[in-house]
Steps between C-alpha positions, in 0.01 A plus 500: 500500500696558177227323303236740639714804405544366145124440480435860611744636240322306226164646607618863494419738213822692448366801310275606787661311789167332575504152652229234518439199723447275199713512187195450279360829631827672409465364146130597467523849654686674213221390265271750674731782386574366150149384417637159402235230512635153425172327591243529221132407497414254223146642467559874464883537476516724806839476680588491869822534696403227748363152433250541786350806331458303176328216692267750664423662162427165332216442745322787327495296178418163656249627754676298772414615852706298747434718807159410647325667789427261786195702610337563167470349155738741328843422359773731370795492264724693742561465872472878546146494358405221742640702791296804395188285474557340840494844660133516394430224749598728788217518751403735779554330836173588675249493216663261251440730198732438203692782332672530164727787601725473806424863594128421513580231756698756703202740491269219615731415790496868599119497504509207746763666721336844485822658372443819296843620385380759245400820680382833357645750746262781394202328663659218699320219316696180437448218251608140450572500124682795344232524228243608761731780616548620141123501443440682832763762417316577176187578700692768697599675179160462335658283233234303314659357186211269402242712318164394364461544124122550533500777764741725692554276804851374587625239745811406697455128431431325169254269680297805610481616138382156389229500764396854399464399135214272603293813558528580129434142382216432744675185617429407859806488727434145622294240312 
């Protein structure tokens, strides 16, 4: 028991009364405040307050990518980048579509369940993604921010403007 108490005392920063589980963390932490960086990159002379940060930085110079995706062919220099990438493999349960953004997957799941959480109280219409509600709200106020540069027509959606422009170019809507 006495040994544990001595260990705790050694791992305590006296000036702020902060304690750490590991003594090495107690040694490294003040470097954040002082800007001290004892670990220096041999390539570009940049300094770091933790050895792990230097190791991570050196991968930039070497091009090493030790974190590989099991589902794809991509590899990454940092575990956090791999985790972000792996979220792109998220799939909708009923249709199997893949989504890059987690919120797009949520919207897709709502389509399958029929949930429409975004309601415009003025007319009682409800929508699955919030973007549809925002677009619908603009129609109530006559807001049409996408104007044609060739004529006076304006549109709520950018896609409607793009389709309208075909009138001026003579391009057929579908080949």
